[in-house]
ZAROKOL-575541 format. One record per residue (C-alpha): residue number from 1; residue in one letter; x, y, z. Coordinates in pm, 1 decimal, m for minus. Each point is the difference from the previous one (the first is absolute). Example, Ala and Ser with C-alpha at 12.3 -4.5 7.8 and 13.67 -1.06 7.14 Angstrom:
# ZAROKOL-575541
+-----+------+----------+----------+----------+
|  nr | rest |        x |        y |        z |
+-----+------+----------+----------+----------+
|   1 |    A |   1230.0 |   m450.0 |    780.0 |
|   2 |    S |    137.0 |    344.0 |    m66.0 |
+-----+------+----------+----------+----------+
//
This chain:
# ZAROKOL-575541
+-----+------+----------+----------+----------+
|  nr | rest |        x |        y |        z |
+-----+------+----------+----------+----------+
|   1 |    M |  m1496.9 |   1243.6 |    901.4 |
|   2 |    N |    309.6 |    m16.6 |    222.6 |
|   3 |    S |    251.8 |    260.3 |   m115.6 |
|   4 |    K |    224.3 |     m5.0 |    305.6 |
|   5 |    P |    369.0 |    m75.0 |    m54.5 |
|   6 |    F |     85.5 |   m366.8 |     53.9 |
|   7 |    Q |    307.5 |    m38.0 |    220.0 |
|   8 |    F |    218.0 |   m304.6 |    m61.8 |
|   9 |    K |    313.5 |    m83.9 |    198.9 |
|  10 |    E |    242.9 |    163.2 |   m241.8 |
|  11 |    F |   m214.2 |    225.8 |   m222.0 |
|  12 |    T |   m327.6 |    190.3 |    m14.3 |
|  13 |    I |   m263.6 |    m17.9 |   m272.8 |
|  14 |    Q |   m196.3 |    319.3 |    m64.9 |
|  15 |    Q |   m325.7 |   m103.6 |   m167.6 |
|  16 |    D |   m222.5 |    308.4 |     m4.4 |
|  17 |    K |     18.4 |     56.5 |   m378.4 |
|  18 |    T |    m93.9 |   m342.7 |   m129.9 |
|  19 |    A |   m280.2 |   m257.6 |     19.9 |
|  20 |    M |    265.2 |   m272.5 |     22.7 |
|  21 |    K |     52.1 |    m23.3 |    374.9 |
|  22 |    V |    243.5 |   m226.0 |    181.4 |
|  23 |    G |   m145.0 |   m350.2 |      4.2 |
|  24 |    T |     93.4 |   m353.2 |     98.6 |
|  25 |    D |     56.7 |   m107.7 |   m362.7 |
|  26 |    G |    282.4 |    244.1 |    m64.1 |
|  27 |    V |    171.4 |    m62.9 |    333.0 |
|  28 |    L |    m22.2 |   m376.2 |    m55.1 |
|  29 |    L |    154.7 |     17.9 |   m346.8 |
|  30 |    G |    278.1 |    234.5 |    107.8 |
|  31 |    A |     88.5 |   m226.0 |    293.6 |
|  32 |    W |    m45.7 |   m337.7 |   m175.0 |
|  33 |    T |    192.0 |     49.4 |   m324.7 |
|  34 |    D |    322.6 |   m200.6 |     m9.6 |
|  35 |    L |    308.5 |    220.4 |    m34.1 |
|  36 |    N |    256.6 |   m281.2 |      7.0 |
|  37 |    G |    102.1 |     87.8 |   m355.5 |
|  38 |    K |    131.8 |    332.0 |    143.5 |
|  39 |    P |   m154.7 |    220.9 |   m269.9 |
|  40 |    D |    193.0 |    309.8 |   m109.6 |
|  41 |    S |   m303.7 |    154.2 |   m166.2 |
|  42 |    I |   m366.4 |    m16.9 |    101.2 |
|  43 |    L |   m320.3 |    128.8 |   m163.8 |
|  44 |    D |   m327.9 |     40.2 |    192.8 |
|  45 |    I |   m289.9 |     21.7 |   m247.5 |
|  46 |    G |   m300.2 |    202.4 |    120.5 |
|  47 |    T |    176.9 |    116.6 |    313.1 |
|  48 |    G |   m291.7 |    200.5 |    146.6 |
|  49 |    T |    138.1 |    159.6 |    316.2 |
|  50 |    G |    342.1 |   m157.9 |    m61.3 |
|  51 |    L |    m48.9 |   m254.4 |    279.2 |
|  52 |    I |    152.5 |   m309.6 |   m164.9 |
|  53 |    A |    297.7 |    189.5 |   m145.4 |
|  54 |    L |     72.1 |    134.4 |    350.0 |
|  55 |    Q |    m26.2 |   m347.8 |    153.3 |
|  56 |    L |    250.8 |   m131.7 |   m252.2 |
|  57 |    A |    233.1 |    294.7 |     64.0 |
|  58 |    Q |    m11.6 |    m95.7 |    369.3 |
|  59 |    R |     61.7 |   m368.6 |    m75.8 |
|  60 |    C |    284.3 |     18.8 |   m253.6 |
|  61 |    D |    288.2 |    210.6 |   m131.7 |
|  62 |    A |   m111.7 |     19.6 |   m364.6 |
|  63 |    P |    143.2 |    329.8 |   m131.7 |
|  64 |    T |   m290.0 |     48.7 |   m243.2 |
|  65 |    I |   m359.6 |    m23.9 |    120.2 |
|  66 |    D |   m233.7 |    148.9 |   m259.9 |
|  67 |    A |   m375.6 |     31.8 |     32.9 |
|  68 |    L |   m268.7 |     65.5 |   m255.9 |
|  69 |    E |   m331.3 |    177.4 |     61.2 |
|  70 |    I |   m249.9 |    123.8 |   m258.9 |
|  71 |    E |   m239.5 |    188.2 |    232.6 |
|  72 |    S |    113.6 |    357.6 |     73.1 |
|  73 |    N |    m93.3 |     21.9 |    368.2 |
|  74 |    A |    149.3 |   m337.9 |     81.6 |
|  75 |    Y |    315.8 |     91.1 |   m192.9 |
|  76 |    E |     40.7 |    320.6 |    204.5 |
|  77 |    Q |    m61.3 |   m194.7 |    320.4 |
|  78 |    A |    260.2 |   m264.3 |    m86.8 |
|  79 |    V |    258.6 |    267.8 |    m83.2 |
|  80 |    E |    m70.4 |    169.3 |    334.2 |
|  81 |    N |     33.2 |   m329.1 |    190.2 |
|  82 |    F |    323.4 |    m88.0 |   m180.6 |
|  83 |    E |    153.2 |    341.8 |     67.0 |
|  84 |    N |    m85.5 |    m19.6 |    370.2 |
|  85 |    S |    154.7 |   m345.8 |     43.9 |
|  86 |    D |    354.7 |   m102.8 |     91.5 |
|  87 |    W |     45.4 |   m147.8 |   m348.6 |
|  88 |    S |    m93.2 |    297.5 |   m220.1 |
|  89 |    D |    327.7 |    m31.4 |   m194.2 |
|  90 |    R |   m100.8 |   m350.1 |   m121.8 |
|  91 |    L |   m369.2 |     59.2 |    m69.9 |
|  92 |    F |   m147.2 |    160.1 |   m312.4 |
|  93 |    C |   m357.6 |     17.6 |   m126.1 |
|  94 |    Y |   m102.1 |     30.6 |   m366.0 |
|  95 |    H |   m335.8 |    158.3 |    m85.3 |
|  96 |    A |   m111.1 |   m214.5 |   m293.8 |
|  97 |    S |   m208.6 |   m297.0 |   m107.3 |
|  98 |    L |    165.7 |   m340.3 |     m3.7 |
|  99 |    Q |    m63.4 |    m27.5 |   m374.0 |
| 100 |    K |    180.3 |    330.0 |    m73.4 |
| 101 |    F |    279.1 |    m75.4 |    245.6 |
| 102 |    S |     73.0 |   m345.7 |   m143.9 |
| 103 |    D |      8.2 |    144.1 |   m353.7 |
| 104 |    E |    249.8 |    270.7 |     91.8 |
| 105 |    I |    230.9 |   m160.9 |    257.1 |
| 106 |    D |    286.0 |   m222.5 |   m114.5 |
| 107 |    E |    111.0 |    m89.6 |    352.7 |
| 108 |    K |    m56.6 |   m345.5 |    144.9 |
| 109 |    Y |    m88.4 |    m55.3 |    364.8 |
| 110 |    D |    112.1 |   m284.6 |    226.4 |
| 111 |    L |   m326.6 |     11.1 |    195.3 |
| 112 |    I |   m339.0 |    125.0 |   m116.3 |
| 113 |    I |   m275.8 |     15.4 |    259.3 |
| 114 |    S |   m364.8 |    102.0 |    m14.1 |
| 115 |    N |   m308.5 |     13.5 |    216.1 |
| 116 |    P |   m209.6 |     67.7 |   m307.9 |
| 117 |    P |   m255.4 |    283.1 |     27.4 |
| 118 |    F |   m284.1 |   m211.3 |   m139.2 |
| 119 |    H |   m104.8 |   m178.1 |    320.5 |
| 120 |    K |   m364.4 |     89.1 |    m48.1 |
| 121 |    D |    m95.3 |   m193.4 |    313.8 |
| 122 |    T |    250.9 |    190.2 |    217.8 |
| 123 |    F |   m194.6 |    324.8 |    m27.8 |
| 124 |    K |   m315.7 |    m38.7 |    206.4 |
| 125 |    N |    m59.5 |    372.6 |     35.2 |
| 126 |    P |   m206.3 |    149.1 |   m290.8 |
| 127 |    E |    206.7 |    318.5 |     16.9 |
| 128 |    E |    319.7 |   m198.1 |    m56.3 |
| 129 |    K |   m162.1 |   m196.7 |   m282.2 |
| 130 |    R |    m96.3 |    327.3 |   m169.9 |
| 131 |    A |    351.6 |    136.2 |     41.4 |
| 132 |    M |    148.9 |   m311.3 |   m156.5 |
| 133 |    A |   m248.2 |      6.5 |   m288.0 |
| 134 |    R |     64.0 |    369.8 |    m63.5 |
| 135 |    H |    372.3 |    m55.4 |    m25.0 |
| 136 |    T |    m35.8 |   m301.0 |   m234.8 |
| 137 |    L |    264.0 |   m189.9 |    191.7 |
| 138 |    S |    m98.0 |   m336.6 |   m139.0 |
| 139 |    L |    281.8 |   m203.9 |   m145.5 |
| 140 |    S |    m63.6 |   m343.9 |   m144.1 |
| 141 |    F |    204.7 |   m300.0 |    106.3 |
| 142 |    T |    118.7 |    m33.5 |   m359.6 |
| 143 |    E |    125.4 |    360.8 |    m14.8 |
| 144 |    L |    165.6 |    m33.5 |    340.8 |
| 145 |    L |    176.3 |   m328.1 |    m79.3 |
| 146 |    S |     97.7 |     97.7 |   m353.9 |
| 147 |    A |    172.0 |    316.9 |    125.2 |
| 148 |    T |    154.5 |   m188.0 |    293.7 |
| 149 |    A |    153.7 |   m260.6 |   m232.7 |
| 150 |    K |    140.5 |    279.6 |   m218.2 |
| 151 |    L |    152.3 |    191.7 |    294.1 |
| 152 |    L |    130.0 |   m296.8 |    202.7 |
| 153 |    S |    366.4 |   m103.5 |    m13.3 |
| 154 |    D |     73.6 |   m358.7 |   m111.1 |
| 155 |    K |     68.4 |   m122.6 |    352.7 |
| 156 |    G |   m248.8 |    236.2 |    163.5 |
| 157 |    N |   m314.9 |    m67.3 |    203.9 |
| 158 |    C |   m343.4 |    158.5 |      8.3 |
| 159 |    A |   m249.0 |     m8.6 |    285.9 |
| 160 |    F |   m371.5 |     76.8 |     21.3 |
| 161 |    I |   m294.8 |    m20.6 |    235.0 |
| 162 |    I |   m331.9 |    m75.3 |   m168.3 |
| 163 |    P |   m346.0 |   m126.2 |     95.0 |
| 164 |    H |     30.7 |   m374.9 |     62.3 |
| 165 |    K |   m285.4 |    m74.4 |   m242.1 |
| 166 |    E |    213.9 |    149.8 |   m279.4 |
| 167 |    E |    309.5 |   m210.6 |     72.6 |
| 168 |    S |    m35.5 |   m266.9 |   m268.8 |
| 169 |    S |    m92.6 |    246.0 |   m276.6 |
| 170 |    F |    288.4 |    229.8 |    102.0 |
| 171 |    L |    250.0 |   m287.1 |    m17.7 |
| 172 |    E |   m136.6 |   m112.2 |   m338.6 |
| 173 |    I |     59.4 |    348.6 |   m140.3 |
| 174 |    A |    344.3 |     17.0 |    163.3 |
| 175 |    K |     96.8 |   m324.4 |   m176.2 |
| 176 |    K |    m64.1 |    166.9 |   m338.7 |
| 177 |    F |    278.6 |    244.5 |     88.0 |
| 178 |    N |    231.7 |   m278.9 |    123.4 |
| 179 |    L |    m51.2 |     96.1 |    363.3 |
| 180 |    Y |    m30.9 |   m296.0 |    237.5 |
| 181 |    P |    m84.4 |    m16.2 |    372.6 |
| 182 |    Q |    280.6 |    m55.7 |    249.4 |
| 183 |    K |   m194.6 |     66.5 |    317.2 |
| 184 |    I |   m374.9 |     16.6 |     72.6 |
| 185 |    T |   m149.7 |     89.2 |    338.0 |
| 186 |    R |   m378.8 |     m7.8 |     36.0 |
| 187 |    V |   m137.2 |    234.0 |    264.2 |
| 188 |    K |   m314.3 |    m22.5 |    214.1 |
| 189 |    G |   m126.2 |    225.7 |    278.4 |
| 190 |    N |    m54.4 |   m281.0 |    252.8 |
| 191 |    I |     m3.3 |   m378.5 |     14.1 |
| 192 |    T |   m365.2 |    m33.2 |   m108.0 |
| 193 |    A |      4.5 |    268.5 |   m269.4 |
| 194 |    P |     46.8 |    m77.2 |   m370.7 |
| 195 |    F |    325.9 |    101.7 |   m166.0 |
| 196 |    K |    m19.4 |    366.6 |    m94.3 |
| 197 |    R |    338.3 |     86.6 |   m154.1 |
| 198 |    S |    283.4 |   m172.4 |   m182.7 |
| 199 |    L |    357.4 |    122.6 |     31.9 |
| 200 |    L |    194.8 |   m102.3 |   m309.9 |
| 201 |    Q |    370.4 |     22.7 |    m82.3 |
| 202 |    L |     98.2 |    m89.3 |   m357.7 |
| 203 |    S |    306.9 |    m13.1 |   m223.9 |
| 204 |    F |    102.3 |   m117.0 |   m347.9 |
| 205 |    D |    132.7 |   m326.0 |    150.1 |
| 206 |    K |   m215.2 |   m307.2 |     53.9 |
| 207 |    V |     67.2 |   m123.3 |    353.4 |
| 208 |    Q |   m162.6 |   m211.7 |    269.6 |
| 209 |    I |   m277.6 |    223.3 |    136.2 |
| 210 |    L |      2.7 |     76.2 |    371.7 |
| 211 |    T |   m366.8 |     10.1 |    104.3 |
| 212 |    E |   m110.5 |    124.0 |    342.4 |
| 213 |    E |   m301.7 |    131.0 |    188.3 |
| 214 |    L |    m17.0 |    304.3 |    226.5 |
| 215 |    I |   m274.7 |     59.8 |    256.7 |
| 216 |    I |     m9.8 |    356.7 |    134.8 |
| 217 |    E |   m208.2 |    m23.8 |    320.8 |
| 218 |    K |    m67.8 |   m269.0 |    261.3 |
| 219 |    K |   m298.1 |    209.6 |    103.6 |
| 220 |    R |    m89.1 |    367.8 |    m40.9 |
| 221 |    H |    313.0 |    213.8 |     63.3 |
| 222 |    F |    201.8 |   m300.4 |    118.7 |
| 223 |    Y |    253.3 |    m71.8 |   m270.5 |
| 224 |    T |    166.2 |   m328.6 |    m88.3 |
| 225 |    E |    371.8 |    m47.4 |     57.9 |
| 226 |    D |     60.6 |    m39.8 |   m375.2 |
| 227 |    Y |   m166.0 |    332.9 |    m79.5 |
| 228 |    T |    172.3 |    180.4 |    290.1 |
| 229 |    D |    340.2 |   m134.0 |   m105.2 |
| 230 |    L |    m60.1 |    121.6 |   m354.0 |
| 231 |    V |   m102.2 |    359.3 |     78.6 |
| 232 |    K |    165.1 |     74.1 |    336.8 |
| 233 |    D |    280.5 |    206.0 |   m158.6 |
| 234 |    F |   m261.3 |    248.0 |   m120.7 |
| 235 |    Y |   m296.9 |     34.1 |    232.5 |
| 236 |    L |     58.9 |    195.0 |    322.1 |
| 237 |    K |   m214.7 |   m227.1 |    215.3 |
| 238 |    M |    137.2 |   m335.9 |   m115.5 |
+-----+------+----------+----------+----------+
//
C-alpha cells in the first residue's frame, strides 16, 4: 500500500495513516465541480485525506471550507494536511458521522461535495477492503442525499462522483429530496472502455441538464486534452 506523501502543485497530501489514498476520483471531482456560484461556505463529506477540500481552497476564496470525517485515522490525517497547507485559516475538519453532524448543525452550505466512501469497486486490495469494513464507513445514497438536502442553502449546489452503474438510482433518490441534476459528466478510462464513473452536480432548481463525456487516456499514460485541461492546475507533471 503506497503511503508516500502525494505532492500536488500547491499542496501536499500525507496519506500514511489512512486506507483512503489519493485517487483519480477525488482529484476529478475537486477539479470538475462548478464554482461559478462563488460559494461562501463549502462542506466536504467523507473528506479522507482532505484532498477535495484542499483543491477547492486552491480554486476559490470561500472563507469557510468545512470537512467531515468519521474514521479517526483519516480525520487526523485531514487535520494534518489542512494545517500544513496555505489555507489552514479557511479549512476545518469535524470528527463525526454525517447523520450526527446534520442533526446538530444549523448552518447551511452553498456547496456540498462528496466522493462517497462506499465505492466498493475502488478498493481492489483486500487489506484496504478490510480497513473499510472495519471502520464501517458505508453511507447509503439515501442518508447522503437526505443530509445534503438538509444542509444545503436554497441556491446552493452539491456535487458527487459515483459508480456510473449507480447513476440512475442515485438521481431517483435525489429527486425525492428535491435535488435535480444541473451537470452530468460520464467518465471512461479510454475510448473503448465502458463508462466507469459519473460526476453529478445538483441543486434545488430544475434546469436544462448539461451532459458531457470525459475520456481520461488516449492510450496508457497518454492523457486526453480534456482530462489534462481539467487537472493540470493540480498534478505536477501535467
